[in-house]
N, CA, C and O atoms as a MOPAC input file, in Angstrom:
PM7 MOZYME 1SCF
protein

 N    -38.14100 1   -29.26100 1   -14.76200 1
 C    -37.06500 1   -28.76600 1   -15.24400 1
 C    -35.97400 1   -29.84200 1   -14.94100 1
 O    -36.04400 1   -30.43800 1   -13.86600 1
 N    -35.05600 1   -30.10300 1   -15.74500 1
 C    -34.03400 1   -31.18000 1   -15.54400 1
 C    -32.70500 1   -30.21600 1   -15.03500 1
 O    -32.54900 1   -29.04000 1   -15.36300 1
 N    -31.89300 1   -30.91800 1   -14.25500 1
 C    -30.75300 1   -30.36700 1   -13.74500 1
 C    -29.80300 1   -29.83700 1   -14.63800 1
 O    -28.85500 1   -29.19600 1   -14.18500 1
 N    -29.93900 1   -30.02700 1   -15.89800 1
 C    -29.02100 1   -29.58600 1   -16.91500 1
 C    -29.56000 1   -28.16100 1   -17.35500 1
 O    -28.78900 1   -27.32800 1   -17.83100 1
 N    -30.91000 1   -27.91000 1   -17.18000 1
 C    -31.44800 1   -26.68900 1   -17.52600 1
 C    -31.54100 1   -25.67200 1   -16.50100 1
 O    -31.95900 1   -24.53600 1   -16.72600 1
 N    -31.06600 1   -26.17300 1   -15.13900 1
 C    -31.26800 1   -25.24700 1   -13.97800 1
 C    -30.15900 1   -24.13500 1   -14.16600 1
 O    -28.99700 1   -24.34600 1   -14.51100 1
 N    -30.67600 1   -23.03500 1   -13.90300 1
 C    -29.84500 1   -21.64800 1   -13.92500 1
 C    -29.91600 1   -21.17600 1   -12.49400 1
 O    -30.82800 1   -20.56300 1   -11.93800 1
 N    -28.66400 1   -21.62600 1   -11.97600 1
 C    -28.69500 1   -21.08300 1   -10.41800 1
 C    -28.68200 1   -19.53500 1   -10.15400 1
 O    -29.08200 1   -19.09300 1    -9.07700 1
 N    -28.26000 1   -18.79600 1   -11.05900 1
 C    -28.28400 1   -17.44700 1   -10.86100 1
 C    -29.80400 1   -16.91400 1   -10.78200 1
 O    -30.27900 1   -16.19500 1    -9.90300 1
 N    -30.38700 1   -17.39300 1   -11.81100 1
 C    -31.98100 1   -16.95600 1   -11.71200 1
 C    -32.59700 1   -17.59700 1   -10.66200 1
 O    -33.49900 1   -16.95300 1   -10.12600 1
 N    -32.34200 1   -18.76000 1   -10.19500 1
 C    -32.98900 1   -19.32500 1    -9.07800 1
 C    -32.57300 1   -18.65700 1    -7.75800 1
 O    -33.26700 1   -18.73400 1    -6.74500 1
 N    -31.51100 1   -18.05700 1    -7.81500 1
 C    -31.09700 1   -17.22900 1    -6.46800 1
 C    -31.81000 1   -15.99900 1    -6.62900 1
 O    -32.38700 1   -15.49400 1    -5.66500 1
 N    -31.81900 1   -15.46800 1    -7.77400 1
 C    -32.54900 1   -14.31300 1    -7.89600 1
 C    -33.89200 1   -14.29300 1    -7.38300 1
 O    -34.30600 1   -13.54100 1    -6.50200 1
 N    -34.66200 1   -15.33900 1    -8.11400 1
 C    -36.04000 1   -15.57600 1    -7.72100 1
 C    -36.23100 1   -15.88700 1    -6.12600 1
 O    -37.14900 1   -15.33700 1    -5.51700 1
 N    -35.43300 1   -16.68800 1    -5.54200 1
 C    -35.36700 1   -16.89000 1    -4.25700 1
 C    -35.33100 1   -15.65200 1    -3.30600 1
 O    -36.08900 1   -15.41700 1    -2.36500 1
 N    -34.34700 1   -14.96400 1    -3.73400 1
 C    -34.01400 1   -13.69200 1    -3.06200 1
 C    -35.46700 1   -12.86200 1    -3.06200 1
 O    -36.06200 1   -12.55500 1    -2.02900 1
 N    -35.89800 1   -12.57600 1    -4.33800 1
 C    -37.23800 1   -11.92300 1    -4.45000 1
 C    -38.23600 1   -12.45700 1    -3.48700 1
 O    -38.93500 1   -11.64300 1    -2.88300 1
 N    -38.39900 1   -13.83900 1    -3.25500 1
 C    -39.44900 1   -14.39500 1    -2.49900 1
 C    -39.21400 1   -13.89700 1    -1.05500 1
 O    -40.10100 1   -13.44900 1    -0.32800 1
 N    -37.78200 1   -14.04400 1    -0.69800 1
 C    -37.52400 1   -13.68700 1     0.62400 1
 C    -37.67600 1   -12.20100 1     0.99800 1
 O    -37.82800 1   -11.83500 1     2.16300 1
 N    -37.62500 1   -11.33000 1    -0.10400 1
 C    -37.88900 1    -9.97800 1     0.03000 1
 C    -39.49900 1    -9.74400 1     0.26100 1
 O    -39.92300 1    -8.89200 1     1.04200 1
 N    -40.34300 1   -10.60700 1    -0.51700 1
 C    -41.75500 1   -10.61200 1    -0.34800 1
 C    -42.18500 1   -11.01800 1     1.07600 1
 O    -43.10600 1   -10.43900 1     1.65400 1
 N    -41.54900 1   -11.94300 1     1.57200 1
 C    -41.84500 1   -12.53100 1     3.09100 1
 C    -41.41100 1   -11.43700 1     4.00700 1
 O    -42.08500 1   -11.26800 1     5.02300 1
 N    -40.37400 1   -10.66700 1     3.78900 1
 C    -40.05400 1    -9.57100 1     4.67400 1
 C    -41.13400 1    -8.45400 1     4.60000 1
 O    -41.51100 1    -7.88200 1     5.62300 1
 N    -41.64400 1    -8.14300 1     3.31200 1
 C    -42.69300 1    -7.08000 1     3.18600 1
 C    -43.96300 1    -7.68200 1     3.84700 1
 O    -44.69800 1    -6.96000 1     4.52100 1
 N    -44.19700 1    -8.85900 1     3.67900 1
 C    -45.36200 1    -9.27100 1     4.23200 1
 C    -45.34900 1    -9.36200 1     5.73800 1
 O    -46.40100 1    -9.21100 1     6.36000 1
 N    -44.19000 1    -9.60500 1     6.36300 1
 C    -44.11500 1    -9.51100 1     7.82900 1
 C    -44.29000 1    -7.99600 1     8.30200 1
 O    -44.93400 1    -7.70400 1     9.30900 1
 N    -43.69400 1    -7.11300 1     7.53100 1
 C    -43.75500 1    -5.72300 1     7.78000 1
 C    -45.12900 1    -5.24900 1     7.68100 1
 O    -45.51500 1    -4.41900 1     8.50400 1
 N    -45.99600 1    -5.71800 1     6.67900 1
 C    -47.31200 1    -5.35800 1     6.63800 1
 C    -48.20700 1    -5.81400 1     7.85500 1
 O    -49.00200 1    -5.08000 1     8.44200 1
 N    -47.94700 1    -7.17200 1     8.14900 1
 C    -48.68400 1    -7.75600 1     9.36900 1
 C    -48.30300 1    -6.94800 1    10.77100 1
 O    -49.19600 1    -6.73500 1    11.59100 1
 N    -47.01800 1    -6.53300 1    10.99900 1
 C    -46.66400 1    -5.82300 1    12.01800 1
 C    -47.29800 1    -4.52900 1    11.95600 1
 O    -47.48700 1    -3.94600 1    13.02400 1
 N    -47.70600 1    -3.91100 1    10.72300 1
 C    -48.38100 1    -2.73700 1    10.75300 1
 C    -49.92600 1    -2.69100 1    10.71000 1
 O    -50.61900 1    -1.67700 1    10.62300 1
 N    -50.34600 1    -4.00400 1    10.79000 1
 C    -51.73300 1    -4.24000 1    10.98900 1
 C    -52.57000 1    -4.35300 1     9.59600 1
 O    -53.79300 1    -4.48700 1     9.62000 1
 N    -51.82900 1    -4.28900 1     8.37600 1
 C    -52.32900 1    -4.48700 1     7.07600 1
 C    -52.57200 1    -5.83000 1     6.77500 1
 O    -52.04300 1    -6.74800 1     7.40200 1
 N    -53.48600 1    -6.01600 1     5.68000 1
 C    -53.80200 1    -7.46900 1     5.29300 1
 C    -52.72600 1    -7.73900 1     4.40900 1
 O    -52.18400 1    -6.86500 1     3.73100 1
 N    -52.35500 1    -9.14800 1     4.40800 1
 C    -51.36900 1    -9.73300 1     3.57800 1
 C    -51.95400 1   -10.83300 1     2.58200 1
 O    -52.55500 1   -11.82100 1     3.00400 1
 N    -51.74600 1   -10.60200 1     1.31500 1
 C    -52.36700 1   -11.42400 1     0.15700 1
 C    -51.15500 1   -12.71100 1     0.09300 1
 O    -50.02200 1   -12.43200 1    -0.29800 1
 N    -51.45000 1   -13.87700 1     0.43900 1
 C    -50.61300 1   -14.75200 1     0.22200 1
 C    -50.62600 1   -15.64300 1    -0.97700 1
 O    -49.76600 1   -16.51200 1    -1.12400 1
 N    -51.47800 1   -15.46500 1    -1.73800 1
 C    -51.63400 1   -16.41500 1    -2.94200 1
 C    -50.20800 1   -16.16600 1    -4.05600 1
 O    -49.61900 1   -17.06500 1    -4.65600 1
 N    -49.97000 1   -15.04400 1    -4.09100 1
 C    -48.74000 1   -14.96300 1    -5.12600 1
 C    -47.58700 1   -15.29600 1    -4.46400 1
 O    -46.67500 1   -15.69600 1    -5.18800 1
 N    -47.35100 1   -15.23300 1    -3.12300 1
 C    -46.20800 1   -15.81800 1    -2.51200 1
 C    -46.34500 1   -17.32000 1    -2.45300 1
 O    -45.37900 1   -17.98900 1    -2.82200 1
 N    -47.35800 1   -17.87900 1    -2.05900 1
 C    -47.48600 1   -19.34300 1    -2.34500 1
 C    -47.31300 1   -19.87900 1    -3.75000 1
 O    -46.91100 1   -21.03700 1    -3.86500 1
 N    -47.53500 1   -19.26700 1    -4.67200 1
 C    -47.39600 1   -19.67600 1    -6.08700 1
 C    -45.79800 1   -19.53400 1    -6.32700 1
 O    -45.14800 1   -20.47400 1    -6.78600 1
 N    -45.26500 1   -18.39700 1    -6.01200 1
 C    -43.84500 1   -18.45300 1    -6.24800 1
 C    -42.93700 1   -19.38900 1    -5.40300 1
 O    -41.87600 1   -19.78600 1    -5.88500 1
 N    -43.27400 1   -19.70200 1    -4.32600 1
 C    -42.70500 1   -20.72600 1    -3.34700 1
 C    -42.81200 1   -21.96200 1    -4.01600 1
 O    -41.84100 1   -22.70900 1    -4.13600 1
 N    -44.00900 1   -22.24300 1    -4.49000 1
 C    -44.18900 1   -23.50200 1    -5.14500 1
 C    -43.33200 1   -23.81400 1    -6.39800 1
 O    -42.73300 1   -24.86800 1    -6.61100 1
 N    -43.37600 1   -22.76000 1    -7.15900 1
 C    -42.33400 1   -22.94700 1    -8.44500 1
 C    -40.83300 1   -23.17600 1    -7.87100 1
 O    -40.04600 1   -23.96300 1    -8.39600 1
 N    -40.56100 1   -22.45400 1    -6.82200 1
 C    -39.05700 1   -22.52800 1    -6.40000 1
 C    -39.01400 1   -24.08000 1    -5.85100 1
 O    -37.92800 1   -24.65500 1    -5.92400 1
 N    -39.95600 1   -24.66900 1    -5.39400 1
 C    -39.86200 1   -25.97600 1    -4.73700 1
 C    -39.70300 1   -26.99500 1    -5.77300 1
 O    -38.91700 1   -27.92700 1    -5.59500 1
 N    -40.44600 1   -26.87600 1    -6.92400 1
 C    -40.16300 1   -27.62000 1    -8.06800 1
 C    -39.00900 1   -27.55900 1    -8.72800 1
 O    -38.54100 1   -28.56800 1    -9.25500 1
 N    -38.42900 1   -26.41500 1    -8.78100 1
 C    -37.01800 1   -26.25500 1    -9.24500 1
 C    -35.99800 1   -27.07500 1    -8.35500 1
 O    -35.12600 1   -27.82900 1    -8.78800 1
 N    -36.30300 1   -26.75300 1    -6.87000 1
 C    -35.29100 1   -27.24900 1    -6.13500 1
 C    -35.18600 1   -28.88200 1    -6.09300 1
 O    -34.15000 1   -29.51500 1    -5.89300 1
 N    -36.48000 1   -29.41900 1    -6.32300 1
 C    -36.56600 1   -30.87400 1    -6.46300 1
 C    -35.73900 1   -31.42400 1    -7.79300 1
 O    -35.16900 1   -32.51600 1    -7.78800 1
 N    -35.74700 1   -30.55700 1    -8.89200 1
 C    -35.09500 1   -31.01000 1    -9.93100 1
 C    -33.60300 1   -30.87500 1    -9.82300 1
 O    -32.94000 1   -31.32200 1   -10.75800 1
 N    -33.05000 1   -30.37400 1    -8.90700 1
 C    -31.61000 1   -30.04600 1    -8.91000 1
 C    -30.81700 1   -31.25900 1    -8.45200 1
 O    -31.23000 1   -32.14600 1    -7.70400 1
 N    -29.63400 1   -31.16700 1    -9.00300 1
 C    -28.77400 1   -32.46600 1    -8.44900 1
 C    -28.09900 1   -31.92800 1    -7.09800 1
 O    -28.05000 1   -30.74500 1    -6.76000 1
 N    -27.56400 1   -33.07500 1    -6.36100 1
 C    -27.36800 1   -32.72100 1    -5.02700 1
 C    -26.13800 1   -31.54700 1    -4.97900 1
 O    -26.11900 1   -30.76300 1    -4.03000 1
 N    -25.26300 1   -31.47700 1    -5.89600 1
 C    -24.44800 1   -30.23400 1    -5.88500 1
 C    -25.17000 1   -28.91500 1    -5.94800 1
 O    -24.88500 1   -27.97300 1    -5.20900 1
 N    -26.00600 1   -28.89000 1    -6.75500 1
 C    -26.87500 1   -27.58100 1    -7.08700 1
 C    -27.55800 1   -27.36000 1    -5.59700 1
 O    -27.46200 1   -26.25800 1    -5.05800 1
 N    -28.13400 1   -28.27000 1    -5.06400 1
 C    -28.91500 1   -28.10400 1    -3.90400 1
 C    -27.97900 1   -27.59500 1    -2.74100 1
 O    -28.30000 1   -26.63100 1    -2.04500 1
 N    -26.83800 1   -28.27500 1    -2.57300 1
 C    -25.95700 1   -27.85200 1    -1.66000 1
 C    -25.58900 1   -26.24800 1    -1.86800 1
 O    -25.64600 1   -25.49600 1    -0.89500 1
 N    -25.30800 1   -25.88400 1    -2.84200 1
 C    -25.25700 1   -24.53300 1    -3.57100 1
 C    -26.18800 1   -23.54600 1    -3.06800 1
 O    -25.77100 1   -22.49400 1    -2.58400 1
 N    -27.39800 1   -23.81000 1    -3.14900 1
 C    -28.43500 1   -23.03200 1    -2.51600 1
 C    -28.93600 1   -23.16300 1    -1.29400 1
 O    -29.69300 1   -22.32200 1    -0.80800 1
 N    -28.51900 1   -24.34500 1    -0.62400 1
 C    -28.98100 1   -24.62900 1     0.75700 1
 C    -29.17800 1   -23.35300 1     1.80300 1
 O    -30.19000 1   -23.18000 1     2.48100 1
 N    -28.09200 1   -22.55700 1     1.79900 1
 C    -28.31300 1   -21.46400 1     2.62000 1
 C    -29.57000 1   -20.58900 1     2.44600 1
 O    -30.19100 1   -20.15000 1     3.41400 1
 N    -29.84700 1   -20.40200 1     1.41500 1
 C    -30.91500 1   -19.55700 1     0.68500 1
 C    -32.28900 1   -20.30200 1     0.94800 1
 O    -33.33500 1   -19.71100 1     1.21400 1
 N    -32.14800 1   -21.71500 1     0.83800 1
 C    -33.40800 1   -22.36200 1     1.16500 1
 C    -33.65400 1   -22.38600 1     2.74900 1
 O    -34.79400 1   -22.31900 1     3.20800 1
 N    -32.64200 1   -22.47400 1     3.46400 1
 C    -32.65100 1   -22.50900 1     4.95400 1
 C    -33.18200 1   -21.10700 1     5.34800 1
 O    -34.01700 1   -21.04100 1     6.25000 1
 N    -32.79700 1   -20.10300 1     4.79600 1
 C    -33.40100 1   -18.80500 1     5.07400 1
 C    -34.93600 1   -18.66200 1     4.71200 1
 O    -35.66800 1   -18.04000 1     5.48300 1
 N    -35.39300 1   -19.18000 1     3.64900 1
 C    -36.60100 1   -19.17000 1     3.15000 1
 C    -37.52000 1   -19.91800 1     4.35200 1
 O    -38.55700 1   -19.42500 1     4.79600 1
 N    -36.94400 1   -21.19600 1     4.79300 1
 C    -37.58000 1   -21.91900 1     5.77600 1
 C    -37.88900 1   -21.09600 1     6.92600 1
 O    -39.03100 1   -20.96100 1     7.36700 1
 N    -36.72400 1   -20.48100 1     7.46200 1
 C    -36.69900 1   -19.57400 1     8.62400 1
 C    -37.78900 1   -18.63700 1     8.52400 1
 O    -38.75300 1   -18.65800 1     9.28900 1
 N    -37.61200 1   -17.67400 1     7.42100 1
 C    -38.54700 1   -16.57100 1     7.26000 1
 C    -39.85100 1   -17.07700 1     7.15100 1
 O    -40.67300 1   -16.34500 1     7.70300 1
 N    -40.37000 1   -18.19400 1     6.56600 1
 C    -41.62600 1   -18.66200 1     6.54900 1
 C    -41.99300 1   -18.89000 1     8.03600 1
 O    -43.06000 1   -18.43900 1     8.45200 1
 N    -41.19300 1   -19.54000 1     8.81900 1
 C    -41.55200 1   -20.00300 1    10.01800 1
 C    -41.83500 1   -18.54600 1    10.88900 1
 O    -42.75000 1   -18.47100 1    11.70900 1
 N    -41.13600 1   -17.68100 1    10.66000 1
 C    -41.36300 1   -16.29800 1    11.50500 1
 C    -42.85600 1   -15.81100 1    10.94800 1
 O    -43.77800 1   -15.54800 1    11.72000 1
 N    -42.95000 1   -15.74000 1     9.68400 1
 C    -44.16800 1   -15.26400 1     9.08500 1
 C    -45.38400 1   -16.11800 1     9.75500 1
 O    -46.28300 1   -15.53600 1    10.36200 1
 N    -45.35800 1   -17.35800 1     9.62700 1
 C    -46.26400 1   -18.15800 1    10.17300 1
 C    -46.74700 1   -17.83900 1    11.72200 1
 O    -47.92900 1   -17.79600 1    12.06400 1
 N    -45.61100 1   -17.62100 1    12.60000 1
 C    -45.76500 1   -17.33200 1    14.02800 1
 C    -46.44900 1   -16.01100 1    14.14200 1
 O    -47.27200 1   -15.85400 1    15.04400 1
 N    -46.18100 1   -15.05300 1    13.31000 1
 C    -46.65600 1   -13.82300 1    13.42000 1
 C    -48.08400 1   -14.04100 1    12.93000 1
 O    -48.95800 1   -13.63700 1    13.69700 1
 N    -48.46300 1   -14.58600 1    11.83200 1
 C    -49.94100 1   -14.80600 1    11.53500 1
 C    -50.65600 1   -15.44900 1    12.51600 1
 O    -51.75800 1   -15.00800 1    12.84000 1
 N    -50.10200 1   -16.61800 1    13.14000 1
 C    -50.95200 1   -17.21600 1    14.20700 1
 C    -51.21400 1   -16.26900 1    15.29200 1
 O    -52.30200 1   -16.34300 1    15.86300 1
 N    -50.23100 1   -15.25800 1    15.70100 1
 C    -50.53200 1   -14.40100 1    16.80000 1
 C    -51.59500 1   -13.40100 1    16.33900 1
 O    -52.48200 1   -13.00200 1    17.09400 1
 N    -51.47700 1   -13.04900 1    15.17600 1
 C    -52.66100 1   -12.00100 1    14.65600 1
 C    -53.92300 1   -12.76400 1    14.59900 1
 O    -54.95700 1   -12.24700 1    15.02000 1
 N    -53.91200 1   -13.92000 1    14.12400 1
 C    -55.29700 1   -14.74200 1    14.20600 1
 C    -55.77100 1   -15.10700 1    15.54200 1
 O    -56.97400 1   -15.29500 1    15.72200 1
 N    -54.82600 1   -15.23600 1    16.60400 1
 C    -55.24300 1   -15.23200 1    17.90400 1
 C    -55.96400 1   -14.01200 1    18.36300 1
 O    -57.10800 1   -14.04800 1    18.81700 1
 N    -55.28400 1   -12.98100 1    18.23300 1
 C    -55.55200 1   -11.65200 1    18.76700 1
 C    -57.08000 1   -11.34800 1    18.09000 1
 O    -58.00300 1   -10.94600 1    18.79800 1
 N    -57.22300 1   -11.56700 1    16.76400 1
 C    -58.40800 1   -11.17800 1    16.00400 1
 C    -59.47800 1   -12.20200 1    16.62900 1
 O    -60.57700 1   -11.67400 1    16.79600 1
 N    -59.40700 1   -13.38900 1    16.96600 1
 C    -60.36900 1   -14.34300 1    17.54800 1
 C    -60.53900 1   -13.63200 1    18.85400 1
 O    -61.72200 1   -13.35200 1    19.04700 1
 N    -59.74100 1   -13.25600 1    19.80200 1
 C    -60.00900 1   -12.79700 1    21.12700 1
 C    -60.92700 1   -11.51500 1    20.81700 1
 O    -61.96900 1   -11.42100 1    21.46700 1
 N    -60.62400 1   -10.53300 1    19.88500 1
 C    -61.39800 1    -9.40400 1    19.62500 1
 C    -62.76800 1    -9.70900 1    19.35600 1
 O    -63.68300 1    -9.17800 1    19.98600 1
 N    -62.96000 1   -10.61200 1    18.37200 1
 C    -64.14400 1   -11.04300 1    17.84300 1
 C    -64.97300 1   -11.64700 1    19.04000 1
 O    -66.17600 1   -11.39000 1    19.08400 1
 N    -64.39900 1   -12.43700 1    20.01500 1
 C    -65.12400 1   -12.97000 1    21.06100 1
 C    -65.55400 1   -11.82000 1    21.97100 1
 O    -66.65900 1   -11.93700 1    22.50100 1
 N    -64.87200 1   -10.78300 1    22.21100 1
 C    -65.21900 1    -9.77000 1    22.96400 1
 C    -66.34300 1    -8.85200 1    22.35900 1
 O    -67.14100 1    -8.25300 1    23.08100 1
 N    -66.35300 1    -8.78300 1    21.01800 1
 C    -67.28800 1    -8.26700 1    20.22100 1
 C    -68.64300 1    -8.94100 1    20.47900 1
 O    -69.69000 1    -8.34200 1    20.72600 1
 N    -68.48400 1   -10.22500 1    20.39000 1
 C    -69.54300 1   -11.10300 1    20.47800 1
 C    -70.33300 1   -11.03400 1    21.80200 1
 O    -71.56100 1   -11.05900 1    21.87300 1
 N    -69.39300 1   -10.93400 1    22.95000 1
 C    -69.88400 1   -10.76800 1    24.24100 1
 C    -70.67100 1    -9.51300 1    24.46400 1
 O    -71.77900 1    -9.41000 1    24.98900 1
 N    -69.90200 1    -8.58100 1    23.97200 1
 C    -70.79700 1    -7.15200 1    23.86500 1
 C    -71.91600 1    -6.94100 1    23.25300 1
 O    -72.75300 1    -6.12800 1    23.64400 1
 N    -72.04200 1    -7.74100 1    22.11800 1
 C    -73.34000 1    -7.79700 1    21.29700 1
 C    -74.37300 1    -8.60200 1    22.20900 1
 O    -75.53000 1    -8.22700 1    22.39600 1
 N    -73.83500 1    -9.70200 1    22.72700 1
 C    -74.81800 1   -10.45000 1    23.58600 1
 C    -75.50200 1    -9.69800 1    24.70600 1
 O    -76.69900 1    -9.77600 1    24.98500 1
 N    -74.49600 1    -8.88600 1    25.37200 1
 C    -74.91400 1    -8.33700 1    26.45300 1
 C    -75.88200 1    -6.85000 1    26.08700 1
 O    -76.65300 1    -6.30200 1    26.87500 1
 N    -75.64400 1    -6.51400 1    24.98800 1
 C    -76.40500 1    -5.32200 1    24.50600 1
 C    -77.93600 1    -5.79900 1    24.07800 1
 O    -78.98100 1    -5.17900 1    24.27800 1
 N    -77.76500 1    -7.02700 1    23.46000 1
 C    -79.16300 1    -7.72600 1    23.12700 1
 C    -80.02600 1    -8.14800 1    24.25300 1
 O    -81.24500 1    -7.97900 1    24.23700 1
 N    -79.26900 1    -8.79500 1    25.40200 1
 C    -79.87000 1    -8.85600 1    26.60700 1
 C    -80.47400 1    -7.79400 1    27.35500 1
 O    -81.56200 1    -7.96500 1    27.90500 1
 N    -79.79500 1    -6.61500 1    27.42200 1
 C    -80.21700 1    -5.46400 1    28.01700 1
 C    -81.50400 1    -4.79700 1    27.08200 1
 O    -82.47600 1    -4.23900 1    27.59000 1
 N    -81.32300 1    -4.95500 1    25.81800 1
 C    -82.40100 1    -4.53000 1    24.96700 1
 C    -83.73300 1    -5.61000 1    25.18100 1
 O    -84.84400 1    -5.09100 1    25.07700 1
 N    -83.68800 1    -6.65200 1    25.38800 1
 C    -84.60400 1    -7.52800 1    25.47400 1
 C    -85.32300 1    -7.22300 1    26.91400 1
 O    -86.54300 1    -7.26400 1    27.07200 1
 N    -84.40700 1    -6.92300 1    27.89900 1
 C    -84.98700 1    -6.81900 1    29.26900 1
 C    -85.63500 1    -5.44300 1    29.35400 1
 O    -86.53700 1    -5.24000 1    30.16800 1
 N    -85.21300 1    -4.53200 1    28.56500 1
 C    -85.93300 1    -3.14900 1    28.68700 1
 C    -87.17400 1    -3.52100 1    27.83600 1
 O    -88.19400 1    -3.06500 1    28.35400 1
 N    -87.37900 1    -4.12600 1    26.82400 1
 C    -88.59000 1    -4.31500 1    26.16300 1
 C    -89.61500 1    -4.92500 1    26.93500 1
 O    -90.77700 1    -4.52100 1    26.91200 1
 N    -89.19800 1    -5.94200 1    27.65800 1
 C    -90.08100 1    -6.91000 1    28.52800 1
 C    -90.46500 1    -6.35800 1    29.80600 1
 O    -91.44300 1    -6.87700 1    30.34500 1
 N    -89.83400 1    -5.32800 1    30.44100 1
 C    -90.07500 1    -4.73500 1    31.57500 1
 C    -91.00900 1    -3.56600 1    31.58900 1
 O    -91.32100 1    -3.03100 1    32.65300 1
 N    -91.44600 1    -3.17000 1    30.47000 1
 C    -92.32200 1    -2.17000 1    30.21300 1
 C    -93.54300 1    -2.54000 1    30.32200 1
 O    -94.45200 1    -1.73500 1    30.11700 1

């Protein structure tokens, strides 16, 4: 997209929609729900392509929204990393429980 074809109002609407999707994704994570990131990634990629095609004045005009996008993505990443760490911790606990159960079962079979 050339800077001449840039539509600032549409870009801002699209960017605000993405910010809303990030907020919803954050809420879903907080509620323990699964978040599908493919659509979000696609939309962000399209916004980045448009942003790279802007002239400097156009970029300055949308800079606050782009900064909000960066901040919101950072928060979402932090939350996702925490959830991933918690999931890993739970899986390790489950694995330890399974190992202990198997050991007790094996001991019970061999002591008969």
